[in-house]
C-alpha positions in Angstrom: 0.0 0.2 0.0 1.1 3.4 -0.8 2.0 5.9 1.9 -0.6 8.9 2.5 -0.1 11.8 0.2 1.0 15.2 1.5 0.0 18.6 -0.3 3.0 20.7 -1.2 1.3 23.8 -2.0 -1.5 25.3 -3.8 -1.1 28.3 -6.0 -4.1 30.4 -7.1 -3.7 32.6 -10.0 -6.2 35.8 -10.5 -6.9 35.3 -14.5 -10.1 34.5 -15.5 -11.0 31.3 -17.4 -13.1 31.1 -20.5 -16.7 30.2 -20.2 -20.2 30.8 -21.5 -21.8 34.3 -21.7 -24.5 32.9 -19.5 -22.1 31.9 -17.1 -20.4 35.0 -17.0 -23.6 36.6 -15.8 -23.6 34.8 -12.6 -20.1 33.6 -11.6 -16.6 33.3 -12.9 -13.9 30.6 -12.6 -10.2 31.1 -11.2 -7.3 28.9 -12.2 -6.1 26.7 -9.4 -2.5 25.0 -9.7 -2.2 22.0 -7.3 1.1 20.1 -6.9 1.7 16.8 -4.8 4.3 15.3 -3.5 5.3 12.3 -5.5 4.8 8.7 -4.4 7.1 6.2 -5.2 5.4 3.3 -7.4 2.5 5.6 -8.0 0.7 4.9 -11.2 -1.8 7.7 -10.7 -3.3 10.0 -8.4 -7.0 10.7 -7.7 -8.3 14.2 -6.4 -11.8 14.8 -4.6 -13.0 18.4 -4.3 -16.0 19.2 -2.3 -18.1 22.2 -1.4 -21.5 23.6 -0.6 -21.9 24.7 -4.2 -21.5 21.1 -5.5 -24.4 18.8 -5.5 -21.9 15.7 -5.0 -17.9 15.7 -4.4 -16.0 15.8 -7.9 -13.2 13.6 -8.5 -10.4 13.9 -10.8 -7.6 11.5 -11.9 -4.2 12.2 -13.2 -0.9 10.5 -14.1 1.3 12.9 -12.5 1.4 14.7 -8.9 0.1 18.0 -10.5 -3.4 19.1 -11.3 -4.9 22.2 -12.8 -8.2 23.3 -13.2 -10.5 26.2 -13.5 -12.9 26.7 -10.3 -15.3 28.8 -9.1 -14.9 31.2 -5.8 -15.8 29.2 -2.8 -15.0 27.4 0.1 -13.6 24.0 -0.8 -12.8 20.8 1.0 -9.8 18.5 -0.8 -8.6 15.3 -0.2 -5.8 13.0 -2.2 -5.0 9.4 -2.9 -2.6 7.6 -5.1 -3.1 4.2 -7.2 -0.1 1.6 -7.3 1.1 -0.2 -10.4 -1.8 -2.8 -10.0 -4.3 0.0 -10.0 -5.3 -0.5 -6.4 -6.0 2.9 -4.5 -4.4 4.0 -1.4 -6.0 5.6 1.6 -7.7 9.0 1.1 -5.7 12.1 3.0 -7.0 14.0 5.3 -9.6 16.7 4.0 -7.6 19.9 3.4 -9.9 23.4 3.8 -9.1 26.1 1.3 -10.6 29.0 -0.2 -11.0 30.5 -3.8 -11.2 34.1 -3.4 -13.0 36.3 -5.7 -10.5 38.3 -7.7 -9.7 41.9 -7.7 -11.4 43.8 -10.6 -9.7 45.5 -13.2 -9.5 49.4 -12.2 -10.9 51.5 -15.1 -11.6 55.2 -14.0 -9.6 57.4 -12.9 -6.7 55.9 -15.2 -3.4 55.1 -13.5 -1.7 58.4 -12.6 -4.4 60.6 -13.8 -4.2 64.0 -12.9 -7.9 65.2 -12.3 -8.1 69.4 -12.6 -10.9 70.9 -10.8 -12.3 74.2 -10.1 -12.7 73.5 -6.2 -10.9 75.1 -3.4 -11.4 72.1 -0.9 -13.3 69.0 -1.9 -14.4 67.0 -5.1 -16.5 64.3 -5.9 -14.4 61.6 -7.8 -16.6 59.4 -9.7 -14.6 55.6 -9.3 -15.3 52.8 -12.0 -14.0 49.1 -12.2 -14.7 45.8 -13.9 -17.9 44.2 -12.7 -16.9 40.7 -10.6 -19.7 38.0 -11.3 -21.0 36.6 -8.0 -20.3 39.9 -6.0 -22.7 41.2 -3.4 -21.0 44.5 -2.7 -17.4 46.1 -3.1 -15.2 48.0 -0.6 -13.3 50.7 -2.1 -10.0 52.0 0.0 -8.5 55.3 -0.6 -5.1 56.3 0.9 -3.8 59.7 0.6 -0.2 59.7 -0.3 -0.1 63.3 1.0 -1.5 63.0 4.4 -1.9 59.2 5.0 -5.7 59.5 5.6 -7.7 56.6 4.8 -11.0 56.5 3.4 -13.3 53.3 2.8 -16.7 53.2 0.8 -19.0 50.3 0.1 -20.9 50.1 -3.1 -23.3 47.6 -4.6 -22.6 48.5 -8.0 -19.4 48.6 -10.0 -19.0 52.5 -9.7 -19.5 55.1 -7.1 -18.5 58.9 -6.0 -16.3 59.6 -3.1 -15.8 63.3 -1.7 -12.2 63.9 -1.5 -10.0 66.6 -0.6 -8.5 68.6 -3.2 -4.4 69.2 -3.8 -3.9 65.7 -2.8 -2.5 62.4 -4.4 -4.3 58.9 -3.6 -4.1 55.3 -4.3 -7.1 53.2 -4.5 -8.0 49.3 -4.5 -11.3 47.7 -4.9 -12.1 44.5 -2.8 -15.1 42.4 -4.1 -17.2 40.8 -1.1 -19.2 37.7 -2.2 -22.7 36.9 -1.5 -21.6 34.9 1.7 -19.9 37.8 2.8 -16.2 36.4 1.9 -14.0 38.9 1.4 -12.0 38.5 -1.8 -8.6 39.9 -3.1 -7.5 43.6 -3.9 -5.3 44.5 -6.6 -1.7 43.7 -6.7 -1.1 47.1 -8.0 -3.3 49.8 -6.5 -4.7 52.5 -8.9 -3.4 56.0 -8.2 -4.5 59.5 -9.3 -4.0 63.3 -8.1 -6.5 66.1 -7.7 -5.4 69.3 -8.8 -7.2 72.2 -6.8 -8.5 75.3 -8.1 -6.0 77.9 -9.5 -4.1 80.0 -6.9 -5.4 83.6 -6.9 -2.9 85.9 -8.4 -1.0 87.9 -5.9 -1.5 91.6 -5.1 1.6 93.5 -5.2 1.7 96.5 -2.9 2.8 99.7 -4.9 5.6 101.4 -3.3 4.9 104.5 -1.3 7.7 106.6 -2.7 10.8 106.4 -5.0 12.9 104.9 -1.9 11.4 101.8 -1.5 13.6 99.4 0.7 11.5 96.2 -0.3 8.9 94.9 -2.7 5.7 93.2 -1.0 2.8 91.5 -1.8 -0.1 89.8 -0.1 0.2 86.2 0.1 -2.3 84.1 -2.0 -4.4 81.3 0.0 -2.8 77.9 -0.6 0.4 79.2 -2.1 3.4 77.3 -1.0 6.0 79.4 -3.0 6.4 82.1 -5.8 8.7 82.8 -8.5 9.5 86.4 -9.2 11.6 88.8 -11.2 13.2 92.3 -10.7 14.2 94.0 -13.7 15.3 97.3 -14.5 15.0 99.5 -17.8 18.3 100.3 -19.4 19.4 103.2 -21.6 17.7 101.4 -24.5 14.3 100.8 -23.1 15.1 97.1 -22.6 14.2 95.3 -19.3 17.1 93.8 -17.7 16.9 91.1 -14.9 18.3 92.3 -11.6 17.3 89.4 -9.4 15.1 86.4 -10.0 14.3 83.2 -7.9 12.1 80.3 -7.9 10.5 78.4 -4.9 10.7 81.6 -3.1 8.8 81.2 0.2 8.8 84.8 1.5 6.3 87.5 0.1 8.8 90.5 0.4 12.1 91.0 -1.9 14.8 93.7 -0.6 15.5 96.7 -3.0 19.1 96.8 -1.8 20.8 100.4 -1.8 23.4 99.0 -4.2 21.0 98.5 -7.0 21.0 101.6 -9.3 18.1 103.8 -9.8 15.7 104.1 -12.7 12.4 102.5 -14.0 11.8 99.1 -12.5 9.4 96.1 -13.1 8.7 93.3 -10.6 6.9 90.3 -11.7 5.3 87.4 -9.4 3.2 84.5 -9.6 2.1 82.2 -6.6 2.5 78.3 -6.8 1.2 75.6 -4.6 1.4 71.7 -4.4 -1.3 70.1 -6.8 -2.5 73.6 -7.7 -2.6 75.3 -10.9 0.0 78.2 -10.7 -1.7 81.5 -10.3 -1.7 84.5 -12.8 1.4 86.5 -13.4 1.2 90.2 -11.3 3.2 93.0 -12.5 4.2 96.6 -11.1 6.4 99.2 -12.4 7.8 101.9 -10.1 10.7 104.1 -9.9 13.9 104.4 -7.8 15.4 107.3 -7.0 18.8 108.1 -9.0 21.4 108.9 -6.6 22.8 108.0 -3.2 20.3 106.0 -1.4 22.1 105.4 2.0 19.8 105.9 5.1 21.1 109.3 5.9 20.7 110.4 2.4 17.4 108.9 1.8 16.3 110.9 4.8 17.2 114.1 3.6 16.2 113.4 0.0 13.0 112.6 1.4 12.4 115.8 3.3 13.2 117.8 -0.2 11.1 115.6 -2.1 8.3 116.1 0.4 8.1 119.7 -0.8 7.1 118.7 -4.5 4.0 117.3 -5.9 4.5 113.9 -7.3 2.0 114.5 -10.0 1.1 117.6 -11.9 -2.8 117.3 -11.6 -4.1 117.2 -7.9 -7.4 117.2 -6.4 -8.6 118.6 -3.0 -11.4 117.7 -0.8 -12.0 119.8 2.7 -14.5 119.8 5.4 -14.7 122.5 8.0 -17.2 121.8 11.0 -17.9 124.3 13.8 -20.9 126.1 15.5 -21.6 129.4 13.4 -22.0 132.6 14.9 -24.1 134.7 13.0 -24.9 138.6 13.7 -27.0 140.8 11.7 -28.1 144.3 11.9 -31.1 145.6 10.3 -31.2 149.3 9.3 -34.5 148.9 7.7 -35.9 148.4 11.2 -34.0 150.7 13.5 -30.6 148.9 13.6 -32.2 146.3 15.1 -29.8 143.2 15.8 -30.4 139.4 15.6 -27.7 136.8 17.0 -27.7 133.0 16.8 -25.0 130.4 17.2 -26.0 127.0 15.2 -23.8 123.9 13.9 -22.5 124.0 10.6 -19.9 123.4 8.2 -18.2 124.0 4.9 -17.7 121.3 2.2 -15.1 122.3 -0.3 -13.8 120.7 -3.4 -10.9 122.1 -5.7 -8.8 121.1 -8.5 -5.4 121.9 -9.3 -2.4 122.0 -11.6 1.3 122.7 -11.1 3.2 123.4 -13.9 6.3 121.0 -14.1 8.6 123.4 -15.7 8.0 126.2 -13.7 7.4 127.2 -10.4 4.0 128.3 -10.8 0.2 126.8 -10.4 -3.4 126.8 -10.7 -6.2 126.0 -8.0 -10.0 126.4 -8.6 -12.1 125.6 -5.6 -16.0 125.2 -5.1 -17.3 125.1 -1.4 -20.8 125.3 0.1 -21.1 126.4 3.5 -24.4 125.4 5.6 -26.0 125.5 9.1 -29.0 124.3 10.6 -31.4 126.7 12.3 -34.9 126.0 13.8 -35.0 122.8 11.9 -34.2 124.3 8.6 -31.0 123.7 6.6 -29.6 126.9 4.9 -26.8 126.9 2.5 -24.8 129.4 0.6 -21.9 128.5 -1.7 -18.5 130.4 -3.0 -15.8 129.9 -5.7 -12.4 130.9 -6.0 -9.5 131.0 -8.8 -5.6 130.9 -7.4 -2.7 131.7 -9.5 0.1 130.4 -6.9 3.6 131.0 -6.7 6.0 128.2 -5.3 9.3 129.0 -2.9 11.2 126.5 -1.4 14.2 126.8 0.7 15.9 124.2 2.5 13.3 122.2 4.1 10.3 124.9 4.0 7.7 125.7 1.3 6.0 129.0 0.9 3.3 129.5 -1.8 1.9 133.0 -2.1 -1.3 133.1 -4.1 -3.5 135.5 -5.7 -6.8 135.5 -7.6 -10.6 136.1 -7.9 -13.6 134.8 -5.9 -17.5 134.7 -5.6 -19.1 134.7 -2.3 -22.7 134.1 -1.5 -23.5 135.3 2.3 -26.7 134.4 3.9 -28.9 137.5 5.5 -31.3 136.2 8.5 -34.5 138.0 9.3 -36.8 137.4 12.1 -40.2 137.7 11.0 -41.5 138.2 14.5 -42.1 134.7 16.0 -39.7 132.8 18.3 -37.1 131.4 16.3 -39.1 131.9 13.2 -36.3 133.2 10.7 -36.4 133.8 6.9 -33.2 133.7 4.9 -32.0 135.7 1.8 -28.4 136.0 0.3 -26.0 138.6 -0.6 -23.6 137.9 -3.3 -20.4 139.7 -4.4 -17.2 139.1 -5.9 -13.4 140.7 -5.8 -9.7 139.9 -5.7 -8.2 137.6 -2.6 -4.5 137.2 -1.7 -3.2 134.8 0.6 -0.4 132.3 1.3 0.4 128.9 3.1 3.6 128.1 4.6 4.8 124.2 5.0 7.4 122.7 6.9 7.8 118.7 6.8 9.3 117.2 9.9 9.7 113.9 8.3 8.8 112.4 5.2 5.3 111.9 6.3 5.0 114.4 9.0 4.9 118.1 8.9 2.7 121.3 9.8 1.3 124.2 7.6 0.2 127.6 8.6 -2.4 129.8 6.0 -4.2 132.8 5.7 -6.6 134.7 3.1 -7.9 137.8 2.8 -11.2 138.6 0.5 -12.1 141.9 -0.9 -15.6 142.2 -1.8 -15.0 144.8 -4.3 -17.8 144.4 -6.8 -21.2 144.0 -5.2 -23.4 142.0 -7.4 -27.2 141.3 -5.6 -28.9 142.2 -2.5 -32.4 141.4 -1.1 -33.6 144.9 -1.7 -31.7 145.3 -5.0 -29.1 147.7 -3.4 -25.1 147.3 -4.5 -23.4 145.5 -1.5 -20.6 147.5 -0.3 -17.0 146.6 -0.2 -16.0 144.4 2.8 -13.2 142.5 3.8 -13.5 138.8 4.8 -10.8 136.4 6.0 -9.7 133.0 6.8 -6.9 131.6 8.6 -5.4 128.4 10.3 -2.7 126.1 11.2 -2.8 122.1 10.2 -0.8 119.2 10.9 0.2 117.0 7.8 0.5 113.2 7.2 1.3 111.8 3.8 -0.7 108.6 3.5 0.7 107.6 0.3 3.2 109.1 -1.9 0.4 110.9 -3.9 -2.0 111.2 -0.9 -1.5 114.0 1.7 -3.9 114.4 4.8 -4.1 117.5 6.9 -5.8 118.1 10.0 -6.1 121.2 12.3 -7.7 124.5 13.3 -9.3 127.4 11.2 -10.9 130.6 11.9 -13.2 132.0 9.1 -14.9 135.3 8.9 -17.4 136.5 6.2 -18.9 140.0 5.8 -21.4 141.8 3.7 -23.6 145.0 4.1 -25.7 147.3 1.7 -27.8 150.4 2.2 -31.1 149.8 4.0 -34.6 150.8 2.8 -34.9 152.8 6.1 -38.9 153.5 6.7 -38.0 155.6 9.9 -35.3 157.8 8.4 -35.2 157.6 4.6 -31.8 158.7 3.4 -30.0 158.1 6.7 -27.5 155.5 5.4 -28.8 152.9 7.7 -27.2 149.6 6.8 -28.3 146.0 6.2 -25.3 144.2 7.7 -24.6 140.3 8.2 -21.4 138.7 9.5 -20.6 134.7 9.9 -17.8 133.7 11.8 -16.7 130.4 13.6 -13.6 128.4 14.7 -13.8 125.2 12.7 -12.1 121.8 13.1 -10.6 121.6 9.4 -9.8 118.1 7.6 -8.3 118.3 4.0 -7.2 115.6 1.9 -5.0 116.3 -1.0 -4.7 113.4 -4.0 -2.5 113.7 -6.9 -3.3 111.8 -10.2 
């Protein structure tokens, strides 16, 4: 009798065998290779295969100690025996259990190493597809981030599904089929791999240098940016741009402008880059750098001198003066009766100026509107001024005398008899004005200014009774601190005192021809705010 057989090993491959189209709908077969220990004197071998799916055991005879067959995935019991030269069988071996697992399906989509571009900043739903495995109840999809190491598992009943994943990441994925008896199959030997490309990074916003002595160029960091590529260029005598400095994978958001760099016109170009995100657009800016010594001491002195000059030929001013307005009126037509009141009010002022770049002269036009609130009424009057300006600088000082013509309205208030029952009419006049402002910067940003202006109402134009207004003097004076907000924007804040005066001959019912006057005076100490913007 032959010795009992022993099993050397079982090798199960993952290839599908050929079977009918009808069979494919329900199950599949896997190739099994079985190699036995050779028995001396054996003429043949027999294998018995049993499983829950088989109605009765199946037997297979072979002349060599090896067996190859295609069988469906299931749990099996296998035993073996050998036959001697007479054809007499030996005893059966002990039953050996083994499992033929469902094979891992081919992965269809995304394709291997695919780069999926998205317009999402954070997450994106990826559609996964794989080969259908007959006899499968469900599929488990395992996804691992190769960046963070995070693992995601989802179960699907069909051979496709959607999974929400973080963008700007790389992933590997496998699909494991699970049989109808809840036996877990095999995953792929080689996992699938793909990348999710996040939304394009926003273009960096470059901060424009405030003056022509920039120490550095800065920009606002773009969200999701890991690094930047920049180029600093200077325009040569021929008008071409020459590279001064450039760098890739730059992690800071500022680049120094060394004092050793020559002055002139510069251009700065930068773009943002991020891991697994599309590079941003390119941001560009051109700016001027002072030509000359840019050592700290020389820069400070140059800034003070330069601060006296307007960086642009045209400039715009906006001003607001607010106070309690003091009104004094004398009514010669009513026995020189006087009227007084204090009322909250202010003056809004807009102006447009031009400085001749080739001379020390300039021009300025101003429109303003003054108003008070009296007994619930808003009372307003307007004026306009034209200025011819001279500029004189010496050291760290700027002196600007000016002269021109003006047009003014002034309100005349009358009491019609009731308490706080006022009516208002206007006196208009025009004439020359002269004045000056003196400005001294303390630093490039800070300074102070005094100013004064006298208006002579030489030409009376209209009055409530038709009489020509008489020539009177009005004036304004003040002192303010200055602060350079940007290279082309200067802010002022301080105190101003303003006095406006107008009078004309009254129609006196008491003493005709007596020379009685209708007189109006408005005065106030104002809190003055002014903004000057060059463009």
